[in-house]
VEXLONU-467576 format. One record per residue (C-alpha): residue number from 1; residue in three letters; x, y, z. Coordinates in Angstrom, 2 decimals. Layout:
BEGIN
LOBA  pos  code     east    north       up
LOBA  NUM   ALA        X        Y        Z
...
***
This chain:
BEGIN
LOBA  pos  code     east    north       up
LOBA    1   UNK   114.90    68.24   187.13
LOBA    2   UNK   115.86    71.73   186.06
LOBA    3   UNK   115.25    74.30   183.41
LOBA    4   UNK   118.50    75.90   182.21
LOBA    5   UNK   117.00    78.64   180.06
LOBA    6   UNK   119.77    80.16   177.96
LOBA    7   UNK   117.28    80.90   175.21
LOBA    8   UNK   113.51    81.00   175.49
LOBA    9   UNK   112.89    78.15   173.06
LOBA   10   UNK   115.51    75.73   174.38
LOBA   11   UNK   115.51    74.22   177.85
LOBA   12   UNK   117.12    71.33   179.67
LOBA   13   UNK   115.44    69.97   182.77
LOBA   14   UNK   117.08    70.45   186.17
LOBA   15   UNK   115.61    70.99   189.62
LOBA   16   UNK   115.67    74.56   190.88
LOBA   17   UNK   114.73    76.98   193.62
LOBA   18   UNK   112.85    80.10   192.51
LOBA   19   UNK   113.76    83.37   194.22
LOBA   20   UNK   111.01    85.95   193.85
LOBA   21   UNK   112.66    89.35   193.71
LOBA   22   UNK   110.92    92.15   195.61
LOBA   23   UNK   113.73    94.59   194.90
LOBA   24   UNK   116.21    93.99   197.72
LOBA   25   UNK   119.84    94.94   197.20
LOBA   26   UNK   120.81    91.49   198.53
LOBA   27   UNK   118.48    89.36   196.39
LOBA   28   UNK   121.40    88.32   194.21
LOBA   29   UNK   123.34    87.23   197.28
LOBA   30   UNK   120.57    84.74   198.07
LOBA   31   UNK   121.11    83.20   194.65
LOBA   32   UNK   124.84    83.15   195.05
LOBA   33   UNK   124.61    81.42   198.43
LOBA   34   UNK   122.36    78.71   196.98
LOBA   35   UNK   124.85    78.19   194.15
LOBA   36   UNK   127.59    77.80   196.78
LOBA   37   UNK   125.43    75.02   198.22
LOBA   38   UNK   125.51    73.35   194.76
LOBA   39   UNK   121.86    74.15   194.09
LOBA   40   UNK   120.56    75.73   190.91
LOBA   41   UNK   118.25    78.72   191.34
LOBA   42   UNK   116.67    81.46   189.30
LOBA   43   UNK   115.86    85.01   190.35
LOBA   44   UNK   112.66    86.27   188.75
LOBA   45   UNK   110.35    89.25   189.34
LOBA   46   UNK   107.97    88.88   192.29
LOBA   47   UNK   104.95    88.70   189.96
LOBA   48   UNK   106.34    86.29   187.35
LOBA   49   UNK   106.19    82.95   189.14
LOBA   50   UNK   106.34    80.09   186.59
LOBA   51   UNK   103.10    78.23   187.19
LOBA   52   UNK   102.97    74.48   186.51
LOBA   53   UNK   106.76    74.25   186.22
LOBA   54   UNK   107.70    70.73   187.40
LOBA   55   UNK   111.32    71.79   187.99
LOBA   56   UNK   110.47    74.14   190.88
LOBA   57   UNK   111.27    72.54   194.24
LOBA   58   UNK   110.93    75.54   196.52
LOBA   59   UNK   110.39    79.30   196.66
LOBA   60   UNK   112.21    82.10   198.48
LOBA   61   UNK   110.69    85.58   198.86
LOBA   62   UNK   113.37    88.29   199.00
LOBA   63   UNK   113.57    91.52   200.95
LOBA   64   UNK   112.39    94.83   199.54
LOBA   65   UNK   113.01    98.58   199.84
LOBA   66   UNK   109.29    98.98   200.60
LOBA   67   UNK   107.18    98.50   203.70
LOBA   68   UNK   104.27    96.09   203.32
LOBA   69   UNK   102.08    99.03   204.39
LOBA   70   UNK   103.20   101.23   201.48
LOBA   71   UNK   100.67   101.75   198.71
LOBA   72   UNK   103.33   101.07   196.08
LOBA   73   UNK   104.62    97.91   197.81
LOBA   74   UNK   104.74    94.70   195.75
LOBA   75   UNK   101.86    92.48   196.89
LOBA   76   UNK   101.44    89.34   194.75
LOBA   77   UNK    98.86    86.60   195.29
LOBA   78   UNK   100.68    83.76   197.06
LOBA   79   UNK    97.72    81.35   197.11
LOBA   80   UNK    99.15    79.30   194.23
LOBA   81   UNK   102.53    78.99   195.95
LOBA   82   UNK   101.93    78.49   199.66
LOBA   83   UNK   100.93    74.93   200.46
LOBA   84   UNK   102.18    73.70   197.10
LOBA   85   UNK   105.89    74.42   197.57
LOBA   86   UNK   108.17    74.91   200.55
LOBA   87   UNK   108.41    78.70   201.03
LOBA   88   UNK   110.95    80.83   202.90
LOBA   89   UNK   110.27    84.53   203.36
LOBA   90   UNK   113.26    86.77   204.10
LOBA   91   UNK   112.76    90.18   205.76
LOBA   92   UNK   110.05    91.81   203.60
LOBA   93   UNK   109.14    88.34   202.34
LOBA   94   UNK   108.53    87.16   205.91
LOBA   95   UNK   106.56    90.29   206.76
LOBA   96   UNK   104.44    90.00   203.63
LOBA   97   UNK   103.52    86.38   204.38
LOBA   98   UNK   102.37    87.47   207.86
LOBA   99   UNK   100.64    90.60   206.53
LOBA  100   UNK    98.74    88.67   203.86
LOBA  101   UNK    97.64    86.14   206.50
LOBA  102   UNK    95.88    88.78   208.63
LOBA  103   UNK    98.87    89.44   210.83
LOBA  104   UNK   100.05    92.92   211.70
LOBA  105   UNK   103.27    94.58   210.57
LOBA  106   UNK   104.06    97.98   212.07
LOBA  107   UNK   106.88   100.45   212.40
LOBA  108   UNK   109.15    99.34   215.21
LOBA  109   UNK   109.99   101.53   218.19
LOBA  110   UNK   113.42   101.76   216.62
LOBA  111   UNK   114.77   100.56   213.30
LOBA  112   UNK   116.93    97.47   213.54
LOBA  113   UNK   119.98    97.53   211.31
LOBA  114   UNK   123.11    95.48   211.80
LOBA  115   UNK   124.01    92.77   214.28
LOBA  116   UNK   121.51    91.04   216.52
LOBA  117   UNK   121.69    87.92   218.69
LOBA  118   UNK   119.24    85.02   218.34
LOBA  119   UNK   117.42    83.80   221.43
LOBA  120   UNK   114.64    81.29   222.11
LOBA  121   UNK   115.72    79.12   219.19
LOBA  122   UNK   113.34    76.20   218.58
LOBA  123   UNK   116.00    73.59   217.89
LOBA  124   UNK   113.58    70.79   216.94
LOBA  125   UNK   112.30    72.89   214.02
LOBA  126   UNK   113.77    71.63   210.67
LOBA  127   UNK   114.69    75.15   209.52
LOBA  128   UNK   116.64    75.78   212.73
LOBA  129   UNK   118.52    72.48   212.82
LOBA  130   UNK   122.12    73.15   213.89
LOBA  131   UNK   121.40    76.80   214.76
LOBA  132   UNK   122.99    77.65   218.08
LOBA  133   UNK   121.53    79.90   220.74
LOBA  134   UNK   123.17    83.38   220.79
LOBA  135   UNK   124.20    83.17   217.14
LOBA  136   UNK   124.75    86.48   215.37
LOBA  137   UNK   122.34    87.50   212.60
LOBA  138   UNK   122.14    90.61   210.43
LOBA  139   UNK   119.02    92.79   210.45
LOBA  140   UNK   117.95    95.51   208.02
LOBA  141   UNK   114.37    96.61   208.60
LOBA  142   UNK   112.28    99.39   210.09
LOBA  143   UNK   109.01    97.43   210.31
LOBA  144   UNK   108.41    94.40   212.48
LOBA  145   UNK   105.72    91.75   212.89
LOBA  146   UNK   103.72    92.82   215.95
LOBA  147   UNK   100.75    90.42   215.73
LOBA  148   UNK   101.40    86.83   214.69
LOBA  149   UNK    98.61    85.36   212.52
LOBA  150   UNK    96.71    82.31   213.66
LOBA  151   UNK    98.60    79.06   213.06
LOBA  152   UNK   101.97    80.90   213.03
LOBA  153   UNK   104.51    79.63   215.56
LOBA  154   UNK   107.50    81.70   216.65
LOBA  155   UNK   110.71    79.66   216.39
LOBA  156   UNK   113.36    82.30   217.22
LOBA  157   UNK   113.63    85.84   218.58
LOBA  158   UNK   116.11    88.54   219.54
LOBA  159   UNK   116.20    91.03   222.40
LOBA  160   UNK   114.36    93.62   220.27
LOBA  161   UNK   112.38    91.49   217.81
LOBA  162   UNK   110.12    88.85   219.33
LOBA  163   UNK   109.17    87.32   215.99
LOBA  164   UNK   112.58    86.91   214.41
LOBA  165   UNK   111.63    83.60   212.78
LOBA  166   UNK   108.36    81.69   212.46
LOBA  167   UNK   106.79    78.54   211.04
LOBA  168   UNK   103.29    78.36   209.55
LOBA  169   UNK   101.58    75.29   210.97
LOBA  170   UNK   100.00    72.97   208.40
LOBA  171   UNK   102.22    74.05   205.51
LOBA  172   UNK   105.91    74.16   204.68
LOBA  173   UNK   106.20    77.91   205.05
LOBA  174   UNK   108.76    79.80   207.13
LOBA  175   UNK   109.79    83.40   207.60
LOBA  176   UNK   112.89    85.09   209.01
LOBA  177   UNK   113.20    88.84   209.59
LOBA  178   UNK   117.00    88.73   209.33
LOBA  179   UNK   119.11    88.18   206.22
LOBA  180   UNK   120.66    84.67   206.08
LOBA  181   UNK   122.34    85.50   202.77
LOBA  182   UNK   124.74    88.13   204.12
LOBA  183   UNK   128.20    87.31   205.43
LOBA  184   UNK   127.60    88.68   208.93
LOBA  185   UNK   124.78    86.21   209.68
LOBA  186   UNK   126.85    83.44   211.24
LOBA  187   UNK   124.28    80.69   210.71
LOBA  188   UNK   122.97    81.98   207.38
LOBA  189   UNK   124.30    79.11   205.28
LOBA  190   UNK   122.95    76.64   207.84
LOBA  191   UNK   119.46    78.16   207.52
LOBA  192   UNK   119.58    78.10   203.72
LOBA  193   UNK   120.98    74.57   203.64
LOBA  194   UNK   118.21    73.41   205.98
LOBA  195   UNK   115.64    74.95   203.65
LOBA  196   UNK   117.15    73.12   200.68
LOBA  197   UNK   116.88    69.85   202.63
LOBA  198   UNK   113.23    70.63   203.31
LOBA  199   UNK   112.74    71.21   199.57
LOBA  200   UNK   114.38    67.82   198.84
LOBA  201   UNK   116.26    69.40   195.94
LOBA  202   UNK   119.23    67.68   194.37
LOBA  203   UNK   122.41    69.60   195.13
LOBA  204   UNK   124.08    68.89   191.82
LOBA  205   UNK   124.91    72.39   190.55
LOBA  206   UNK   128.67    72.15   189.98
LOBA  207   UNK   131.04    73.57   187.33
LOBA  208   UNK   131.25    70.15   185.66
LOBA  209   UNK   127.47    69.86   185.70
LOBA  210   UNK   127.10    73.36   184.26
LOBA  211   UNK   129.54    72.62   181.44
LOBA  212   UNK   127.78    69.40   180.49
LOBA  213   UNK   124.34    71.01   180.51
LOBA  214   UNK   125.45    74.16   178.73
LOBA  215   UNK   127.21    72.30   175.92
LOBA  216   UNK   124.05    70.20   175.42
LOBA  217   UNK   121.98    73.39   175.52
LOBA  218   UNK   124.15    75.15   172.96
LOBA  219   UNK   124.05    72.17   170.60
LOBA  220   UNK   120.25    72.16   170.75
LOBA  221   UNK   119.99    75.92   170.45
LOBA  222   UNK   122.49    76.46   167.64
LOBA  223   UNK   122.40    73.23   165.65
LOBA  224   UNK   124.60    73.71   162.58
LOBA  225   UNK   124.29    77.51   162.65
LOBA  226   UNK   127.42    79.62   162.54
LOBA  227   UNK   128.26    81.96   165.42
LOBA  228   UNK   130.55    84.94   165.92
LOBA  229   UNK   131.73    85.69   169.43
LOBA  230   UNK   132.42    89.15   170.80
LOBA  231   UNK   135.80    88.37   172.32
LOBA  232   UNK   137.19    90.88   174.82
LOBA  233   UNK   140.14    89.05   176.33
LOBA  234   UNK   138.45    88.86   179.73
LOBA  235   UNK   137.48    85.69   181.56
LOBA  236   UNK   133.78    85.97   180.67
LOBA  237   UNK   134.15    86.00   176.90
LOBA  238   UNK   137.05    83.55   177.11
LOBA  239   UNK   134.99    80.94   178.96
LOBA  240   UNK   132.08    81.59   176.58
LOBA  241   UNK   134.40    80.94   173.64
LOBA  242   UNK   135.65    77.62   175.01
LOBA  243   UNK   132.12    76.44   175.81
LOBA  244   UNK   130.90    77.35   172.35
LOBA  245   UNK   133.92    75.71   170.76
LOBA  246   UNK   133.13    72.47   172.60
LOBA  247   UNK   129.55    72.67   171.36
LOBA  248   UNK   129.89    73.77   167.72
LOBA  249   UNK   133.60    73.56   166.88
LOBA  250   UNK   134.55    75.23   163.59
LOBA  251   UNK   131.17    76.94   163.33
LOBA  252   UNK   132.47    79.47   165.88
LOBA  253   UNK   134.44    82.51   164.76
LOBA  254   UNK   135.78    84.82   167.47
LOBA  255   UNK   136.12    88.49   166.67
LOBA  256   UNK   138.29    90.72   168.82
LOBA  257   UNK   137.69    94.40   168.14
LOBA  258   UNK   140.23    97.04   169.06
LOBA  259   UNK   137.93    99.97   169.76
LOBA  260   UNK   140.87   102.23   170.58
LOBA  261   UNK   139.86   102.07   174.24
LOBA  262   UNK   141.81    98.99   175.31
LOBA  263   UNK   144.69    98.91   177.76
LOBA  264   UNK   148.19    99.56   176.48
LOBA  265   UNK   149.32    96.88   174.00
LOBA  266   UNK   146.17    94.90   174.85
LOBA  267   UNK   145.32    94.05   171.26
LOBA  268   UNK   148.54    92.09   170.63
LOBA  269   UNK   148.54    90.47   174.08
LOBA  270   UNK   145.00    89.13   173.75
LOBA  271   UNK   145.56    87.68   170.29
LOBA  272   UNK   148.67    85.94   171.62
LOBA  273   UNK   146.82    84.60   174.68
LOBA  274   UNK   144.24    82.78   172.55
LOBA  275   UNK   146.67    80.84   170.41
LOBA  276   UNK   146.79    77.94   172.91
LOBA  277   UNK   143.00    77.55   172.91
LOBA  278   UNK   142.84    76.68   169.23
LOBA  279   UNK   140.15    79.27   168.56
LOBA  280   UNK   139.59    80.96   165.22
LOBA  281   UNK   140.15    84.62   166.15
LOBA  282   UNK   139.94    87.62   163.83
LOBA  283   UNK   141.44    90.91   165.06
LOBA  284   UNK   139.70    94.09   163.85
LOBA  285   UNK   141.31    97.53   164.26
LOBA  286   UNK   138.40    99.96   164.63
LOBA  287   UNK   139.83   102.68   166.85
LOBA  288   UNK   139.30   105.50   164.33
LOBA  289   UNK   135.64   104.50   163.90
LOBA  290   UNK   134.94   104.67   167.64
LOBA  291   UNK   136.82   107.95   168.13
LOBA  292   UNK   134.72   109.52   165.39
LOBA  293   UNK   131.44   108.27   166.86
LOBA  294   UNK   132.40   109.42   170.38
LOBA  295   UNK   133.72   112.85   169.45
LOBA  296   UNK   132.33   115.49   171.82
LOBA  297   UNK   130.15   113.04   173.80
LOBA  298   UNK   130.40   113.46   177.58
LOBA  299   UNK   127.28   111.78   178.99
LOBA  300   UNK   128.23   108.33   180.44
LOBA  301   UNK   125.08   106.56   179.26
LOBA  302   UNK   125.44   107.97   175.75
LOBA  303   UNK   129.05   106.81   175.61
LOBA  304   UNK   128.05   103.30   176.67
LOBA  305   UNK   125.25   103.21   174.09
LOBA  306   UNK   127.51   104.45   171.30
LOBA  307   UNK   130.24   101.94   172.13
LOBA  308   UNK   127.72    99.11   172.43
LOBA  309   UNK   126.09    99.99   169.12
LOBA  310   UNK   129.52   100.30   167.51
LOBA  311   UNK   130.45    96.77   168.55
LOBA  312   UNK   127.21    95.37   167.18
LOBA  313   UNK   127.55    97.26   163.90
LOBA  314   UNK   131.08    95.95   163.41
LOBA  315   UNK   130.14    92.39   164.31
LOBA  316   UNK   127.21    92.60   161.93
LOBA  317   UNK   129.49    93.89   159.19
LOBA  318   UNK   132.04    91.13   159.76
LOBA  319   UNK   129.28    88.53   159.82
LOBA  320   UNK   128.25    89.63   156.34
LOBA  321   UNK   131.80    89.00   155.16
LOBA  322   UNK   131.90    85.55   156.74
LOBA  323   UNK   128.51    84.58   155.26
LOBA  324   UNK   125.72    82.54   156.84
LOBA  325   UNK   126.38    83.83   160.37
LOBA  326   UNK   123.17    83.55   162.38
LOBA  327   UNK   124.26    84.27   165.98
LOBA  328   UNK   126.24    86.78   167.99
LOBA  329   UNK   127.68    85.37   171.24
LOBA  330   UNK   128.58    87.55   174.23
LOBA  331   UNK   130.13    87.00   177.64
LOBA  332   UNK   127.24    88.56   179.53
LOBA  333   UNK   127.08    87.40   183.17
LOBA  334   UNK   124.44    87.71   185.86
LOBA  335   UNK   125.62    90.98   187.49
LOBA  336   UNK   125.46    92.64   184.04
LOBA  337   UNK   121.80    91.69   183.78
LOBA  338   UNK   121.01    92.66   187.36
LOBA  339   UNK   122.59    96.11   187.21
LOBA  340   UNK   120.96    96.92   183.89
LOBA  341   UNK   117.47    95.74   184.74
LOBA  342   UNK   116.01    96.41   188.20
LOBA  343   UNK   112.69    95.14   189.54
LOBA  344   UNK   112.08    98.61   190.96
LOBA  345   UNK   112.53   100.15   187.51
LOBA  346   UNK   115.83   101.84   188.39
LOBA  347   UNK   118.81   101.27   186.09
LOBA  348   UNK   122.15   101.57   187.88
LOBA  349   UNK   124.03   101.68   184.58
LOBA  350   UNK   123.82   100.14   181.13
LOBA  351   UNK   126.27    97.41   180.28
LOBA  352   UNK   127.19    97.28   176.60
LOBA  353   UNK   126.34    93.57   176.61
LOBA  354   UNK   122.84    94.33   177.88
LOBA  355   UNK   121.73    97.91   177.41
LOBA  356   UNK   123.58    98.82   174.23
LOBA  357   UNK   121.89    96.51   171.76
LOBA  358   UNK   119.95    98.25   169.00
LOBA  359   UNK   116.26    97.46   168.63
LOBA  360   UNK   116.93    95.84   165.27
LOBA  361   UNK   119.82    93.44   164.96
LOBA  362   UNK   120.61    91.17   162.08
LOBA  363   UNK   121.99    88.51   164.39
LOBA  364   UNK   120.35    86.52   167.15
LOBA  365   UNK   121.97    86.67   170.59
LOBA  366   UNK   123.43    83.77   172.57
LOBA  367   UNK   124.85    84.32   176.09
LOBA  368   UNK   126.11    81.06   177.63
LOBA  369   UNK   127.08    82.64   180.97
LOBA  370   UNK   124.16    84.97   181.63
LOBA  371   UNK   123.10    82.94   184.68
LOBA  372   UNK   126.54    82.87   186.38
LOBA  373   UNK   128.28    85.13   188.87
LOBA  374   UNK   131.92    86.03   188.20
LOBA  375   UNK   133.37    83.57   190.73
LOBA  376   UNK   131.30    80.80   189.13
LOBA  377   UNK   132.66    81.74   185.70
LOBA  378   UNK   136.21    81.35   187.01
LOBA  379   UNK   135.42    77.93   188.50
LOBA  380   UNK   133.98    76.85   185.15
LOBA  381   UNK   137.13    78.11   183.41
LOBA  382   UNK   139.32    76.01   185.67
LOBA  383   UNK   137.12    72.98   185.02
LOBA  384   UNK   137.61    73.60   181.30
LOBA  385   UNK   141.39    73.51   181.79
LOBA  386   UNK   142.07    77.12   180.82
LOBA  387   UNK   145.35    78.78   181.79
LOBA  388   UNK   145.33    80.42   185.20
LOBA  389   UNK   146.42    83.87   184.01
LOBA  390   UNK   143.32    84.06   181.82
LOBA  391   UNK   141.05    82.94   184.64
LOBA  392   UNK   142.52    85.32   187.22
LOBA  393   UNK   142.51    88.33   184.94
LOBA  394   UNK   140.72    91.30   186.46
LOBA  395   UNK   137.33    92.25   185.03
LOBA  396   UNK   137.53    95.01   182.45
LOBA  397   UNK   134.48    97.05   181.38
LOBA  398   UNK   133.04    96.29   177.96
LOBA  399   UNK   133.26    99.96   176.92
LOBA  400   UNK   136.92    99.84   177.98
LOBA  401   UNK   138.69   103.06   178.92
LOBA  402   UNK   135.73   104.97   177.50
LOBA  403   UNK   134.08   104.82   180.92
LOBA  404   UNK   137.33   105.61   182.73
LOBA  405   UNK   137.78   108.90   180.89
LOBA  406   UNK   135.34   111.27   182.52
LOBA  407   UNK   134.10   113.71   179.91
LOBA  408   UNK   134.78   113.60   176.18
LOBA  409   UNK   137.17   111.07   174.63
LOBA  410   UNK   140.17   111.97   172.49
LOBA  411   UNK   143.17   109.91   171.32
LOBA  412   UNK   145.46   112.04   173.52
LOBA  413   UNK   143.37   111.33   176.65
LOBA  414   UNK   143.41   107.63   175.82
LOBA  415   UNK   147.20   107.76   175.50
LOBA  416   UNK   147.55   109.40   178.91
LOBA  417   UNK   145.22   106.91   180.57
LOBA  418   UNK   146.83   103.88   178.90
LOBA  419   UNK   150.28   104.92   180.12
LOBA  420   UNK   149.11   105.58   183.68
LOBA  421   UNK   147.05   102.38   183.81
LOBA  422   UNK   149.98   100.32   182.51
LOBA  423   UNK   152.18   101.53   185.37
LOBA  424   UNK   149.47   100.75   187.96
LOBA  425   UNK   148.60    97.25   186.71
LOBA  426   UNK   152.22    96.20   186.15
LOBA  427   UNK   153.04    97.54   189.59
LOBA  428   UNK   150.37    95.34   191.16
LOBA  429   UNK   151.93    92.33   189.48
LOBA  430   UNK   155.48    93.26   190.44
LOBA  431   UNK   154.50    93.71   194.10
LOBA  432   UNK   152.50    90.42   194.07
LOBA  433   UNK   149.29    92.34   194.80
LOBA  434   UNK   147.41    91.60   191.56
LOBA  435   UNK   145.69    88.42   192.79
LOBA  436   UNK   144.67    90.11   196.06
LOBA  437   UNK   142.60    92.66   194.11
LOBA  438   UNK   139.31    91.94   192.36
LOBA  439   UNK   139.54    94.80   189.89
LOBA  440   UNK   141.89    97.74   189.39
LOBA  441   UNK   142.35   100.58   186.97
LOBA  442   UNK   143.03   104.27   186.57
LOBA  443   UNK   140.44   106.98   185.95
LOBA  444   UNK   141.29   110.16   184.05
LOBA  445   UNK   139.51   113.01   185.83
LOBA  446   UNK   137.99   115.99   183.98
LOBA  447   UNK   140.03   118.43   186.08
LOBA  448   UNK   143.47   119.92   185.91
LOBA  449   UNK   145.55   121.07   188.83
LOBA  450   UNK   148.60   123.20   189.49
LOBA  451   UNK   151.90   121.43   190.00
LOBA  452   UNK   155.62   122.08   189.98
LOBA  453   UNK   158.12   120.06   187.95
LOBA  454   UNK   161.69   121.23   188.21
LOBA  455   UNK   161.59   124.99   188.10
LOBA  456   UNK   158.43   125.09   186.01
LOBA  457   UNK   154.81   125.54   187.03
LOBA  458   UNK   152.49   122.96   185.46
LOBA  459   UNK   148.74   122.84   184.94
LOBA  460   UNK   147.98   119.25   184.00
LOBA  461   UNK   145.63   116.30   184.51
LOBA  462   UNK   144.73   114.44   187.68
LOBA  463   UNK   144.14   110.69   187.71
LOBA  464   UNK   142.50   108.45   190.32
LOBA  465   UNK   143.66   104.95   191.15
LOBA  466   UNK   140.83   102.48   191.78
LOBA  467   UNK   141.34    99.02   193.30
LOBA  468   UNK   138.64    96.95   195.01
LOBA  469   UNK   138.18    93.60   196.69
LOBA  470   UNK   135.05    91.56   196.00
LOBA  471   UNK   133.72    88.08   195.31
LOBA  472   UNK   130.91    88.73   192.83
LOBA  473   UNK   130.97    92.47   191.96
LOBA  474   UNK   127.57    92.96   193.61
LOBA  475   UNK   129.36    94.50   196.58
LOBA  476   UNK   132.96    95.66   196.80
LOBA  477   UNK   135.33    97.34   199.22
LOBA  478   UNK   138.35    99.50   198.41
LOBA  479   UNK   141.60    97.59   198.56
LOBA  480   UNK   143.98    98.44   201.41
LOBA  481   UNK   147.10    98.64   199.27
LOBA  482   UNK   150.43    99.32   201.02
LOBA  483   UNK   151.31   103.00   201.37
LOBA  484   UNK   154.77   102.29   199.98
LOBA  485   UNK   153.24   100.78   196.85
LOBA  486   UNK   150.87   103.70   196.31
LOBA  487   UNK   153.73   106.16   196.79
LOBA  488   UNK   155.84   104.31   194.20
LOBA  489   UNK   153.01   104.14   191.65
LOBA  490   UNK   152.12   107.79   192.14
LOBA  491   UNK   155.71   108.85   191.70
LOBA  492   UNK   156.15   106.71   188.57
LOBA  493   UNK   152.96   108.00   186.94
LOBA  494   UNK   153.81   111.66   187.57
LOBA  495   UNK   157.40   111.24   186.38
LOBA  496   UNK   156.75   109.01   183.37
LOBA  497   UNK   153.30   109.96   182.01
LOBA  498   UNK   153.34   113.20   180.08
LOBA  499   UNK   150.23   115.19   180.99
LOBA  500   UNK   149.70   114.04   184.59
LOBA  501   UNK   150.84   115.93   187.69
LOBA  502   UNK   148.51   114.61   190.40
LOBA  503   UNK   147.45   111.12   191.56
LOBA  504   UNK   144.68   110.32   194.08
LOBA  505   UNK   143.36   107.02   195.47
LOBA  506   UNK   139.64   106.16   195.53
LOBA  507   UNK   138.53   104.80   198.94
LOBA  508   UNK   134.81   104.40   198.10
LOBA  509   UNK   132.99   101.09   198.60
LOBA  510   UNK   130.11    99.59   196.61
LOBA  511   UNK   127.49   100.49   197.64
LOBA  512   UNK   127.09   103.45   197.69
LOBA  513   UNK   129.60   103.96   194.85
LOBA  514   UNK   129.98   101.65   191.86
LOBA  515   UNK   133.28   100.03   190.90
LOBA  516   UNK   133.58   102.06   187.71
LOBA  517   UNK   133.13   105.82   187.86
LOBA  518   UNK   130.77   105.85   184.87
***
């Protein structure tokens, strides 16, 4: 059984693993790995465990930025979880289980970050089934378990960490001080798969399964109500539109707003793209409205809030024209939620789908994809039979070019950025590099530099090219594009875009940087 909770009052039963989030940067990777193993899971705050939920088949405790010895560390009562469910503690989670069982966790002689090699693997232990001696794992901790509690049995170690993995005798509880969810842990998926077998959970989380459950969910949630969808042209809102169309048919109206911050000729291209889907799409030209609201605003968060509020106001206005609209649908996905709401209380940035909603809204919100990562959304799109160019389209920020123009926004700056961006994106396609890149775009910098064109001295704008590789947008690396390509794009932008005389390439990864500059 499982609980697919797209709206608090409507649930469909399905088995799940609960991941208790203690604030680790890799908590979301745990969830993604379980999804890759066709198992549904939910990430919830460390202190919000759903008691008496019959759909829970197992519990994973994540890592944390804290030490268990810190006063501010998250220390929930695990008595209602341990012994009732299979439990796997990862890094901080493993240390907290030991700490709360009268074990001792202390600062290590040296912090252990990066690669380590497993030794003394207890191969008859269910969690370690198929784990080979001398396998590489990935560590990221300064503390270590120095005294093992009574009834704890060590089942793996490394040269520097004696208690790398343990089993609690008499209960289905395990702990590992490495991170099985990260790519560099060679046997990470084996460990997680073994834990799922221990939990006896059905591995039936597939795109087809998601579609079936979501369509049922939406029918229950929406009934005969009418819905408007905030269509952006991207894969997220596109897949949301098709799912909603399957569930409620003609009761869905898609609204595509041109906020004046789209890519060059994007408005016409998107409307044309949706003709084959049979969706009812209304195009709204609202560029002047957004330019007026954004005039003089330079703070990134304020820009995001203004753009988000502007979308909602326009959708609300259009809903009044259509009559009897009850719901606003959005293509919000899991990384949007995660980056906007942190367990540690730190907001990385507000997404207009999440952080820009006004306190009072005349429409209720429905977000069919809020539990999916981007790669899952694309797999669902393929299962729905959508055209490949829509599915493979790069992510584009909800606030559009508004967060790629650093500083205040003017129509002239938008024109410059649109022209430069058009050259970059079309160049990626022409050189067959587009599908090798997760996301790409141009950023207009709030600086001008000296240049020479012909016999004249110029003092014009600088732009930065940004292209990254990723699988889920939680982490990303800068794309190693060919030097010849970058030289061609730079030359074309400087020669063809009036107002630009310098081009640079961003070689920052995420973390520590984010994909977008604002």
